[in-house]
N, C-alpha and C positions, 0 to 999 in steps of 0.2 A: 687935483691940485694934489695928491699924497705921489703921483706918476711925476710929475713935477719935484717933488721934495728929492724923491730917490732918481731922479737924474741926474739932478743939483749935488747932490753929495757924491753921488759915484764921481764927477770931473774933479769935485774938493779933491778926490782919495786919490785922482789921476795924478791930476797936480800936483798931491802932496808927494806919493809913489817916486815920480818921476823927478820934482829936485831933490830930493832925498839919492837916489840913482847916482844922476848929476855933483852933489855931495862928494857920494863916495869912490866917484870916478877921477875927480880932480887932487881929492884928497891921496888917493890912492897912485896919481901921477906925478904929484910932490914927493911924496914917501920917496919911491923911484930916484927921481931927481936929488934927493937929499941924501940919499944911501943906506936911511933908515931897514928896510930891507937884506939889505950886508949884514949887518946886527944880530936882527932878530929873522932866524929863516920862518920858523913858527908862523908870522904873524904875514909874512908874504906869500905862507902859500893861502893861508885863511884869506884873504883879501882879496891878493889876483883866480880862488877859487868859490868865491861866489861871486865874483865882479863877470868872469865868464860863467860860469852857470845863469846865472840872471839875465845875461845877455843873451847866451843860447837860446833860453825861453822865451825872451820878449822877439827874439825872429823866428821862431817856429811857431806862434800865438801870432804872429802879424799874415803871416805863409797862411795858415790854415783859413782863417780868419778876415779877411782884409784883402778885398778884389776892388781892382781899380777900373 
């Protein structure tokens, strides 16, 4: 029973994290299209770096731990 709880908690956490990543990615694309990053370079660097770093780490994790 305890292991089932942790699996469910892990799945919920993964879903929440993926949803947050998708939201950040959509927000980043919308900000580029509206031209917000032309006015605020620091925000552009922060958002682009965070999304790029997270994507790199996710791809690295999948390559090491997922075998098809």
